[in-house]
C-alpha positions in Angstrom: 83.0 -70.8 47.6 84.5 -70.7 51.0 87.0 -73.2 52.4 88.4 -73.8 55.9 92.2 -74.3 55.7 94.1 -75.9 58.6 97.9 -76.0 58.4 100.1 -77.5 61.1 103.8 -77.9 61.1 104.8 -81.5 60.1 106.9 -83.3 62.7 109.7 -83.7 60.1 109.8 -80.0 59.5 110.9 -79.0 63.0 114.2 -77.1 63.1 116.9 -78.8 65.0 119.7 -76.2 64.8 119.9 -72.5 65.2 120.7 -72.1 61.5 117.7 -74.1 60.4 115.5 -72.0 62.8 116.8 -68.8 61.2 116.1 -70.1 57.7 112.7 -71.4 58.7 111.6 -68.0 60.1 113.2 -65.9 57.4 112.3 -67.9 54.3 109.0 -69.6 55.3 107.2 -68.0 58.3 107.7 -64.3 57.6 106.9 -64.5 53.9 103.8 -66.6 54.7 102.6 -64.0 57.2 103.1 -61.2 54.6 101.2 -63.1 52.0 98.4 -63.9 54.5 98.1 -60.2 55.4 97.9 -59.4 51.6 95.2 -62.0 51.1 93.2 -60.7 54.1 93.5 -57.1 52.7 92.2 -58.4 49.4 89.2 -60.0 51.3 90.3 -63.5 50.1 91.0 -64.6 53.7 87.8 -63.9 55.5 88.6 -64.9 59.0 91.3 -66.7 61.1 95.0 -66.5 60.9 98.1 -67.8 62.7 97.4 -70.1 65.7 98.6 -68.9 69.1 101.1 -71.1 70.9 102.2 -73.3 68.0 103.3 -73.2 64.4 100.0 -73.4 62.5 97.4 -71.5 60.5 93.6 -71.8 60.5 91.6 -69.6 58.2 88.6 -69.3 56.0 89.4 -68.3 52.4 87.3 -67.5 49.4 88.1 -69.1 46.1 86.2 -69.7 42.9 87.3 -73.2 42.3 89.2 -76.2 43.7 92.1 -75.4 41.4 92.3 -71.8 42.7 92.3 -72.9 46.4 95.1 -75.4 45.5 97.1 -72.6 43.9 96.6 -70.2 46.9 97.4 -72.8 49.6 100.4 -74.3 47.7 101.6 -70.8 47.0 102.1 -70.1 50.7 105.9 -70.3 51.3 105.4 -72.5 54.4 103.1 -75.0 52.6 105.8 -77.7 51.9 106.6 -77.9 55.6 103.0 -78.3 56.7 100.3 -80.9 57.1 97.3 -79.3 55.4 93.6 -80.0 55.3 91.1 -78.0 53.2 87.4 -78.4 53.9 84.8 -76.9 51.5 82.1 -75.0 53.4 78.5 -74.4 52.5 76.0 -71.9 53.8 73.6 -72.5 56.7 70.7 -72.3 54.3 72.5 -74.5 51.7 73.0 -77.2 54.2 69.4 -77.0 55.4 68.2 -77.3 51.8 70.4 -80.3 51.1 68.9 -82.1 54.1 65.3 -81.5 53.0 65.1 -84.4 50.6 66.7 -86.7 53.2 64.2 -85.6 55.8 61.3 -86.3 53.4 62.7 -89.9 52.7 63.0 -90.5 56.4 59.5 -89.3 57.1 58.3 -91.7 54.4 60.1 -94.5 56.2 62.9 -94.9 53.6 66.5 -94.8 54.5 68.7 -92.6 52.3 70.0 -94.7 49.4 67.3 -97.3 49.9 65.1 -96.0 47.1 67.9 -96.0 44.6 69.1 -99.4 45.5 65.7 -101.1 45.3 64.9 -99.3 42.0 68.2 -100.5 40.5 67.5 -104.1 41.5 64.2 -104.2 39.6 
């Protein structure tokens, strides 16, 4: 399955001194970039990368389970300093197929959830 990962630097993670800035770049940013390049070379990261103009990452990653995506994302050195969202993606045809039953209910004049609710009340 593929996931859209968006990571943005948390406000509380901003460096306020030169020493903090050095540590942040050396211990968090550079190791994260190296791991990202490795994941891309392994075809785990399919698209995206570091954002231009700010401290953030946006990428599509392939993982076999939610547990695996958690391990990969939490394994990025910069993860503890980021606000992260992970969105599971589907395929174009998968989404179209998922909408077919909804479309059929709407054509029949039934709102989604209506048939189940009226059936449960009987």
